[in-house]
C-alpha positions as CSV (number, residue, x, y, z in Angstrom):
1,X,0.0,0.1,0.0
2,X,1.4,3.3,-1.0
3,X,1.4,6.3,1.4
4,X,-1.0,8.2,-0.9
5,X,-3.7,5.3,-0.5
6,X,-3.8,5.4,3.4
7,X,-7.0,6.7,4.3
8,X,-6.8,10.2,6.2
9,X,-8.2,9.7,9.8
10,X,-8.4,13.4,10.4
11,X,-6.0,13.3,13.4
12,X,-3.0,15.4,13.2
13,X,0.0,13.5,14.9
14,X,2.0,16.5,15.5
15,X,-0.9,18.2,17.2
16,X,-1.4,15.4,19.5
17,X,2.4,15.2,20.4
18,X,2.1,18.9,21.2
19,X,-0.9,18.4,23.2
20,X,0.8,15.4,25.3
21,X,3.9,17.5,26.0
22,X,2.1,20.6,27.0
23,X,0.1,18.7,29.5
24,X,3.3,16.8,30.6
25,X,4.8,20.2,31.5
26,X,1.6,21.4,33.1
27,X,1.3,18.4,35.5
28,X,5.0,18.7,36.2
29,X,4.4,22.4,37.2
30,X,1.6,21.6,39.2
31,X,3.4,18.7,41.0
32,X,6.4,21.1,41.9
33,X,4.0,23.8,43.2
34,X,2.3,21.3,45.5
35,X,5.3,19.6,46.6
36,X,8.1,22.2,46.9
37,X,6.3,25.4,47.4
38,X,3.3,24.1,49.7
39,X,5.1,21.1,51.2
40,X,2.5,18.5,50.0
41,X,3.7,14.9,50.2
42,X,5.0,13.2,47.1
43,X,2.0,11.0,46.5
44,X,-0.7,13.8,47.3
45,X,1.3,16.2,45.0
46,X,1.0,13.5,42.2
47,X,-2.8,12.7,42.6
48,X,-3.4,16.4,42.9
49,X,-1.4,17.5,39.8
50,X,-2.5,14.7,37.7
51,X,-6.4,15.2,38.7
52,X,-6.2,18.9,38.2
53,X,-4.6,18.7,34.8
54,X,-6.8,15.9,33.5
55,X,-10.0,17.8,34.5
56,X,-8.4,21.0,33.2
57,X,-8.1,19.4,29.8
58,X,-11.5,18.0,29.7
59,X,-13.2,21.5,30.8
60,X,-11.2,23.1,28.0
61,X,-12.2,20.7,25.2
62,X,-16.0,21.1,26.3
63,X,-15.7,24.9,26.5
64,X,-14.2,24.8,22.9
65,X,-17.6,23.3,21.7
66,X,-19.7,25.7,23.8
67,X,-18.2,29.2,23.7
68,X,-16.5,29.1,20.3
69,X,-17.8,28.8,16.9
70,X,-14.6,27.9,15.0
71,X,-13.4,24.9,17.4
72,X,-15.0,21.8,18.5
73,X,-14.4,19.4,21.3
74,X,-12.0,16.5,20.4
75,X,-11.8,13.3,22.2
76,X,-8.4,12.6,20.7
77,X,-7.1,15.9,22.3
78,X,-8.5,14.8,25.7
79,X,-6.3,11.4,25.2
80,X,-3.2,13.1,24.1
81,X,-3.6,15.5,27.3
82,X,-4.3,12.6,29.5
83,X,-1.2,10.8,27.9
84,X,0.9,13.6,28.8
85,X,-0.1,13.8,32.2
86,X,0.4,10.2,32.8
87,X,4.1,10.5,31.3
88,X,4.5,13.0,34.1
89,X,3.5,11.1,36.7
90,X,5.9,8.4,35.4
91,X,9.0,11.0,35.3
92,X,8.1,12.2,38.8
93,X,8.0,8.6,39.9
94,X,11.2,7.7,38.2
95,X,13.0,10.9,39.3
96,X,12.2,10.7,42.9
97,X,13.0,7.0,43.1
98,X,16.5,7.8,41.9
99,X,16.8,10.6,44.3
100,X,16.0,8.4,47.3
101,X,18.5,5.8,46.2
102,X,21.3,8.3,46.2
């Protein structure tokens, strides 16, 4: 099958990577704020930052369909956002585990 013959699914891969990376950074920033600025324990910071970031992403997608005429909600954006958040959780767990072993 040639590349031209592959059906277009309407999903931009680069856009989803951007969504995932953006939410990875968002979740890491919220984790850092909770843990280092406010002194929350690691697990509490991970849970709060992940939940806040995922809920924020869902709310933004819903609002796109409600308050704009040019944008619409996209389930794939929510999946990409959530993937980025989960990558942030894994990164925090790996990083803090290495810090503890030092």
